[in-house]
N, C-alpha and C positions, 0 to 999 in steps of 0.2 A: 795300106792293105793291098796285097798283091793279087794278080789275076787268079792265081791258084786258089787263094783263100775265097775269093768270090765264087769260083766254080764249085768249091767244096760246100759252101753255104747253099748254093742253088741245088746241088745234089741232095743235100739233106732235106730241103723243102720239097723237092720233087718226090723223093722216096716216101716221105710222110703222106703226101697227097695220093701217091699210088696205093699205099696201104689202105687209106680211107676209101678210095674208089673201088678197090677190090672187095673190101668188106661190104660196101653198098651193093655190089653185084651179088654177093652171096646172100645178103638179106633179101634181095628181091626175088631170089629163086624159090623162096617158100620153104616150109618145113616138111612138106609132103615127101620129098626125096630122102630126107634124113631118116625117116622111119619106114622106108620101103614103099611108100605110097605114090611113087613117081609114075608107075604104070609102064614106063619104058617103051611105049608105043611110038610109032613113027611120027604121029601127029605132035607129040611132045618134044621130040628131038629136033624137028624142023619147025621153028616158030619164028614169026617176024618180030623184030624189035621195034618198038614204037615209043615215041616221045622221050621221056626221061631215061628209059632203058638204052635207047640209041645214044643219047648224050653220054651216059656213063660208059658204054662200050667204047665209043670213040675216044673219050678222055683217057681210058685205060691204055689204049694203043699209043696215043700221043705222049702220055707221061712215061710209058715204058721206053719209047724211043728217046725221049729227053734224058732219061736216066742212063741209057746206054751211051749216048753221045757225051754226056758229062763225065762218065767214067773214062771214056777214051781221051777226053780233053785233059783230065787230071793225070792220066798216065803219060800223055805227051808232055805236059808241063813239068812233071816230076823227072822225066828222063832227060829233059833239056838242061837241068841244073847240074 
């Protein structure tokens, strides 16, 4: 198994995890905004993330960065052949 294959497998796993984390963020936002009940006030736009919401937010950033880096790694490994 070559290094390129390992990075491709890691990229698939990271992309699946990223989709799951983004869907968890969407579920946590509630259904009020879906039907126009979001209010749109400044108090709702600026709210603090706490606990699990902070973990999901930071996980999204880390997974997106890992997906970006793995894409670059696959490109570099492909161009070297």
